[in-house]
N, C-alpha and C positions, 0 to 999 in steps of 0.2 A: 504494500500500500504506500502511496506517495505520502511523505510527511505532511502534517497539517502545519499551518502558518503560526506565527507568533500571536500572542494576545494583542488586542487593540488598545489595551490600557498600559500605562507605564508600569514596569515591574517595581518601581520605587513607590508608586502610589499605594497607600495602605488600603486593604479591602474595607468596604463600607459596612459589611455585616458578616455574620457567620457563614451564610450561604456562599458569598463571594470568596471567603477564606477557604472553604472546602473545594470549590471548583477550581480555584487557582492552584491549590496543592495537587489536585489530581492532574491538571494540565502540566504542571512543572514536573510531576512524577512520570510523565510519558503517556498518560491517557489521552488519546485524541479522537475517540469515538464513544458516544453515549447512545445506547439503545433504550428507548423510553416509552412508558405509558404512564404519564404522571397524573396526579389528581390535586385536590385542594391543598393538601399538606406539603406539596412539592413546588408550589408556585414561586416561592422565594429562590429555590434552586434553579427553576427555569429562568427567572430573571437574572440570576448570577451567570448562567450560561450565556445569556444575551450580552451581559456586560463584558465578557471575554472577546466577543466578536465572532462572526460566523466562521472564520477560518481557523479558530483555535481548537475547539472540540466539535466535531461533526455530530449533530444530533439526528437520530433516525427514529421516527415514530412507528410504532407497531400497534395494531388494533387489539391485540391480546397479549398478556404477559408471557404466555408460553412461546410466542414469537420473539419477545424481548430476550428471554434467557437462552433460547436455542440459537438465536443470532449471535449472542455474546460468546457462546461455546464455539460455533463455527468460525467466528472471527479469531478467537484465541488460538485455535488449532492451526490456522494459517499464518496469522501475524506473529505468533509465539510471544504475545504480550497481552495484558488484560484490556478488555473494553470495560466500560462502566455501564451498569444498568440503573435505571431510575424507575422505582416501583412505588405503588401507592398503598401504604399500610399493610396490615397482615393479609387481607383477602387478595391484594395484588401479588404479594409474595407467594401466597398459596397457589395462585394460578401459574406461577413461574416454576414451581418446585419440580415438576417432572423433568424438564430440560436442565434444571440446575443439578438434578440427580445424575443425568447423563454427563454433564460437565465435570462433576466430581469424579465419576468413574474414568473420564478421559484425562484426568489430572490437568484440566484446562484452567488457566488463570482467569478468574472472573471477579470483578468487584461490584457488589450490589450496594446501591444506596437506596434505602427504604425509608420513606417518610413515616412519621408517627404523629400521634396527637401531641399537642403542647404538654410540657411537663406538668403544668398546673391543672390540665384537663384529664390526666390519668386517674382512673378510679371512679370516674363519673358514669361509667357504663354507657358511653356514647355508641352510636350504631356500629361504627367500624373499629371499636377498640378490640385489640387482639394481643395475645402473647407472642409478639413478633420474634423475640429471641428464641423461644422454643421451636417455632416453625423453622427459623433459619438454621438452628443447630443440627437439623436432620441432614443438611446438604453442605454445611459450611465448616471449614477447619478453624475459622476465626469469626467471632461475633462480638460486636460491642454496640451499646447504645451511647451516643455522645451526650452524656449527662452532666459534664462539667462545663459550665459557661466559659467560653474563650479557648477551649482545648480542641476545637474541631480540626484545626490544621494538624495537630499532633495525632489525632485519631485517624485522619486520612493517611498520614505517613505510616502508621502501624498497619492499616488495612492494605496499603500497597506492599508493605514488607511481607504480609501473609500470602500474597499471590506469587512471590518470587520463588524460583526453584532452588532447593537446597537439600542437603542430606536428610533433614528432618521431615521433608514431605516428598521423598522419593516414592514412586508408586507402590512399592511393596509394603510400606510402613505407615501410610498416611491416610487422612480423610480428604485429601485433595488440596486444591489451591483456590477454593472459592471463599472469598471474604465478604462478610455482610456488615455494613455500617448502618445502624438505625439512627435517623436524624429527627428528633422531635421538632415539631413545627416552629416553636419559639427559638430554637437554635439558629434558624434561618434569618430571622429579622434582627436579633439582638446584636449589639456591638461585638466585634471579634475579640476585644481585650476584656476577658472576664476577670473575676477576683483571683483566679489562680495565676497571677502574673508571672511569678518566677518560673513555673512549669512551662508556660507559653514562651517566655523569653528564651529558655534553654532550647526549645525546638526551633527557634528562629536563628540560632547560631549557624546552622548549616542550610544549604539549599535542600529542597525536597529530595532531589536525586541523590545527593550525598547522604542524607539521613536514611533513605531507603536502602541504599547499598551498604551503608555502615552497619546494618543489621545482619549482614551475611556472616556466617561463621567462617573461621579460618579453614582453608582446605586441608584435607587429610594429609598426613605425612607421605610424601611421594615415594619414599623408599619402602614404606610398609605396603602401600598400594601396589607397587611393582612386584614386591615379594609375593603377595597374594596372587596377582595375575600370572606370575611365573609358575606357581604351583598349579593354577588352573590350566595354563597352557600345557604343562606336562601331562595332566590327566586327560586332556582332549587329544593330544598327539598319541597317547598310549592306547586309545580306543581303536578298535577295528573300523575301517571305513564304513560309514553308514550307521554306526552304533552310538554316535554322539549327536545331540541336537542342541542348537541354540534356540531358546524360546525368547523372542524379542518383542519389545513394545516400546512405547514412549519415544524418547529421542533416538533410540537405537534403530528405529525404522525410518529415520529421516535422512535425506541426502545432503541437507544444508551444510553440516559441519564435518561430513565425511564418515560418520559412524556406520551408516549402512554399507558403504563401499568397503570399509575395513572389515566389517563382519562377514561380508561376502568373500573377501580374500582369505580370512581365517578358515571359512568353510571349504573353500577351494583347496587350500593347502592340506587340510586335515581329513577331508572326506566327510566332514560333518554336514548335517542338514540344518537349515535355518527355518524355523517355524515362527508364525506370528499368531497372536490371539485371533479367535473368530470374530469377536466384537472389538476391533482395534480402533484406536482414536484416529490415527493417521499413518498410512504407509505410502512412501514415495516409490513409484513403480515405473516399469517400462524402460525403453531405451537401453542403456548399458548397465542399469542398476540390477542388483541380484533379484531373481524371482524367488519369493518366499513361498513356503507351504502353509496354507491357512488351516488352523486346527478345525476339525469338524464341529458342527453345532451341537449335536446331541452328545451328552456326557459319555454314554457307553462307547460311541465311536471315537471320541476324543481320548478316552482312557486307553483304548486299544492301540491307537496311533502312538501315544507316548510310551506305552509299555515296551515298544520295540527297541528302545534305546537303553544303553547301559549307563550313560552319563548324560545329564541334562544341565545346561548352563542357562539360567534365567538372566536376561540382560535388560535392565530397566523395566522389569515386568513383575507383576504379582505372580505367585504360583497359581496355575490354572485351577479354577473351582467350577464345579457343575452349576449350571444356571438354575436348575431345579433338582429337587430330591425325588426321583422316581421310585416306585415300588420295586424293591429288589435290586436297585442299581447304585447303592452307596459304595464307599463313603463319599463325602463332599469333595475331598481333595483328589484330583485326577492324576497326580504324580504318585506312582507306587514305588519309585526307587527309594533306597535308604538315603538319609541325610548326607552320608559320606559321598554319595554319587550325584548330589545336586549342588551345583555351585551357583551362588547368587551374587551377581554384580549389581548391587543396589547403588548406582553411581551417584545419586543425588544431583550434583551440579554438572560435572564434566564427563558426560557419557562418551562423546566422541574421543576425548583424550584417553579414557580408560580402554576403549576398544582398540585404539591404535597401539597402545602399550601391549595389549594382549597379542596383537598381530606381530609386533616386534619380538616378543618372547617365543611365539611359535616359530618364527623364521630362524631364531637363534638355534632352536632344537633341530630343525630339519635341514637347515642350510639354505642360503640365499638362492643358489642355482636351482635346487629342487623346488623351492617355493615359487620362484618366478615362472618356472615351466608349468607348474600346476595352475597357477593363476591365469596364465595365457591360455591354457587348454580349456579352463572353465569359461573364460570370456568368449571363446569361439563357439560355445554351445548355447547360443541365444535362442529363446523361444521364437518360433516362426510368427510372422505378422498374421493378424486375424484375416479370415476369408469371408467375403460377403456371400451370404447364402442365396440360393435361388429363390425366385419369387414364390411365395406361398402364403397361406393364412398365418397370421402371427401366433407364435407359441412362446413360452418362456425362453427356450434355447435360441431360436433364431432372432428374437428380440434383442437378447444380449449380444449376439454376433453383430447385428446391425449397429448397435451403439458403439461397440468396440471398433468396428471398421470406420465409423464416421467421426468419432470424437477428435477434436483438434489436439495438437501437441500442447503440452503444458496445461491442459485443462484440469479442473478439480471435479472429481466425481463424488458427490454426496449420495451415498448408497443406503437407502432404506427400502430396498426392493424385497427383502425377506425371501419368501418362497419363489417368487418369480425371477429373482436375480441370481439363483444358485450357480449358474454356469458362467457368470460374468467374470469371476476371478481368473479362471483358467483361459477364457477366451480373450481376455485383455492383456495377457502376459507379454505378448509381442508388440504391443502398441508403443508409439513414441512416448517419451517420459511424461508422466502425469502424476497427480496426487489423488489418493483414495481415502475417503472418510466413511466411517460406519457408525451405527448406533451402539454406543458403549454400555449404556445402563439398562437397556431393555424397555425404557419408557418411550412408547411410540409417539409419533408426531414430531420427530426430530428433523426429518429431511428438509421440508420447505423452510423452516426458520434457520437451520444451519446453513442452507444455501444463501440466504440473505447475508449472514455474517461472513461467509467465505468470499462472496462477491464484493462486499465492502472492503475486506482486507486485501483482495487481489483484483483490482478493477481492470487490469490488463489481461486477465485470464478468463476463459469461459468456465462456467460452473454448470455441470450436468447433474440434475437431481433425478436419480433412478429410484422411483418412488412407488411403493405399494399403495393401492387405492384405499384400503381400510385405514392405514396409518395417516395418509394424507388428509383424511377427513378430520383429524384432530387439530390441524393447524392451517386451514385454508387461508386464514387472514394474512399469512405471509405473502401470498400472491399480491395483495394490495401494496405492501411495502416494496416488493420487487418492481411493481409498475411505477410507484411514486418516485423511487430512487433511480429508475431506468437501469436496473441491474442486469448484467449479462448472465442470466440464468435460464437454462432450458430444462423444464420439468417434463419427464417422461413418466406418465402415470400408467402403471401396469394394472390395467383394469380387468381383473378376473372376477369381480363382483362377489367376492367372498372373503371371509377370514380363513384363508386356506391353511394357515399354520395351525389353527384350532382343529380343523378337520384331520390333519395329520396327527395332532396330539391325541385326539379321541381314538384313532385307530392304533397308535403306538402304545397307548396306555391300556388298551383292551377294555375300554369302558363298555363296549357292546355296540351293536348296530345302531347308527344314529336314528333316533326317533324324531317326532315332529318338533319337540323343543330344541334338540341339538341342531336340527336343520334350520330352524328359525333363528337361532342365536349365532349362526355362522354364515348366514346368507345376507348379501348386500344388494339384493334386488327388491322389487316391490316396495318402494320404487328404486330403480337403478339411478345412481348419481350421474347427472349430466355434467361431466367435467369440463366440457367446452363452455357450457353456460356458466358454470362456477367461475372459470378463469376470466371470461369476458366480463362478467359482473364485477370482478375486481380490477378490471383494466388491463388484463394480459391477453394478447392475441393467442388464439388456440384453434386446434383442429383435431379431428378424430381420424385414426388410421386403423386399417384391418389387415394389411398385407406388408410383406417385407419391402416392396418397392415404395409403397406409400409412406412407410416410416422413414426410409432413407431420404426420400424427397422432402418430407416435413423437417427432418433434422437439418438438411442442407439449407433449406429456406430459413430455419431458425437462426443458424449461425451467420446468415447474411444480414440479420437485423442488428440493431445496436442496443436492444433492450430485451426484456424477458419474453418467453414463449412457453405455452403448455401444449403437450401432445398427449392425447388420450389414446393409448395403445390397447385396442380391444383384444383381450385374450379369452374372453368367455366363449364357451363351446356354442 
């Protein structure tokens, strides 16, 4: 994303009120986007955003809070820094919780600013009074109500600190990087210099950026880290080819800092496999990047896949856990290896640096000549490019093939296709380089909002939302924001007119033949959703397609536009 401009007010001019002190601190701390659905208690904050000027913090309005939080998640995954959300009291936060849950599971940095009733109005049992901190604590690693007059700048600094990546919030050990700052209404209008003057003066000694970074812990001892990674390298090299797996997530699956490239080279030299989570936050894919194996969705299949390995190295990843506890399919943990055979690289801050050290230690053991030859041989074994299928009625397999063949280089694929997109992972392996995001927390309705955030973060890249129809119905309001902001988003709705995953679950759990209730609760017809009408009603051009050629033509037409498009891909029999 292009950097936002400076504030329109002098940095030396003191803020007029607490709201201005807060938004200035956020801006100085690197926040340049605010996804918002404000109400009465946030009006002073809205005014403060105006006081900064339109080029300081970009404000993006959403018609529902699940779009606000999902957009902040998508933005964070692509920009790799926090956006701010602006939410109205407890009910507004409650509407945002599903996608904040997904953001927590993705380890996405998100900073929520939630308005509250004035401090003197608490306890009066007003219509919207809610225990906001209790709601926020279900999805946040840090929660605070700004209850000390004059301390709002310091509170903002602490909130920004909580979103930063560090060893204490590495994926394997943390509740994520979602921070929630609750701002009572009167904190907005009162003067920023409260009675706690010494405390505020201390926070003013540093810039916000210095104060936020000053909270980072010292890095781990480099010699101890290298010693651990040398032992890990020895264990990996000692394995027979194909008997060691790297289970990667987080920063280890990103191309930006070279972690993914280094991990692929370690696998090439040692004969190890590189696996990723089924519900991954972000994987950079295609081009010359390593092609990873995606862990199967159902726990029985995932456990069987992992059981084939003698040694497993988790890299910036939680140990895999079953999504549900099925009858006769425990335990919860999918790794059955002993702890001695599981190495955990919980890197905290410098994931790429640690993976590169691991590669160096592997090369020391096998020799540079051998390592270079194996890396070159693996590089020559690229997946073939996808093949455009022959014209036919659309089905899940040929739909995925058409998308893979048509998608532009460097696009971002936001994938909430669920059952319809099962073949997309393998069919897109040979595409030019792109980025792939998925639903991390299982709370559906993620795709359209996350596409908003990804498009705001990367305005020069196309975003393709490969979207299940049942899940899309949770967050259709995102289409309005896509139209309002002229975002480069192409939504492909996989319209099978059913909660297909629930039909599979009924069969797999041997509940019995579906009766009238089961059929009624998994069917999305009577009436069928008119996705073209829904999109056009929100200001997004749309069309419906039934065949391979029609989908290809619709995608090509969409990529020729400068704004959003929705394509209803009819998969119903």
